[in-house]
Structure formats: structure tokens, C-alpha cells
C-alpha angles and dihedrals in degrees: 000000000000119000124217117206089336094308120110134149092357100140092132093046091048092052089050092049089051092052091050091048090050092049092048089049091051091046090049093050091048091051090049091050092047090050089049092055095046118099122215125198123202132177138203132191094028093305095317088123123031127182128189121199142171127247088256088057097253113148112239100176143352119201124193121187112227093239089062090064108089112162089205093056106038088149091066092055092047089051092051092051092050091047092050092048090047092050089049093050088049089052092053092045091052094049091045092053089050096047096041098034096093089058097045095077092048090054092054094263095301117129 
């Protein structure tokens, strides 16, 4: 029997590899779905602005304490909103890397 690149007559091994790949794909999809359904809350300005978003970075809510609203300093409020959103996105990214990290190496480092 001829071998091709060191593989020959490995039908059973190939079937096992395919099952493992399918399981990995199912696990990865479950991890993505779990992340998508998880909510993350971040704050800025000592809690003056609070944002909640999902794992797929959809904004669920934005709360602003009344004392954060100063008509003479709208720029500060804008900065607090941006900071809270960025912190929320960072939380999602960190959790996404933790959840999907085990699969990245199996996908050739592409995630």
C-alpha cells in the first residue's frame, strides 16, 4: 500500500479526526452562543455612567446619573460615555479571548 505524506490506510483514523473536528466545531459554536448571551457592565467616572452590553457588543442599556449632567460641561459627559463603552468593549474582548482561546490554536491561530 502506498503512503502519501506519511498517511496511508488511515480510514479509521480519518473518521476519528473528523468526529473530533465536528465536536470541536460544536463546542466552539456553543462557546460563541454563550458569550453572545452574556451581559457585561462597565462604569466610568466612579459609576456616573454605566453601560451594559452583550458579548456580541450590542448595547443593552446606558445609565447616566443626574449629577453627571452639567449643561456647561457636555464634553465631560461625552468622555464618560466613551470611557464606559470602551471599558465594556474591553471586558467583552477579554472574555471572548478566554472563551475562544482554546480553539484559536486549532484553527491555525485565526480567530
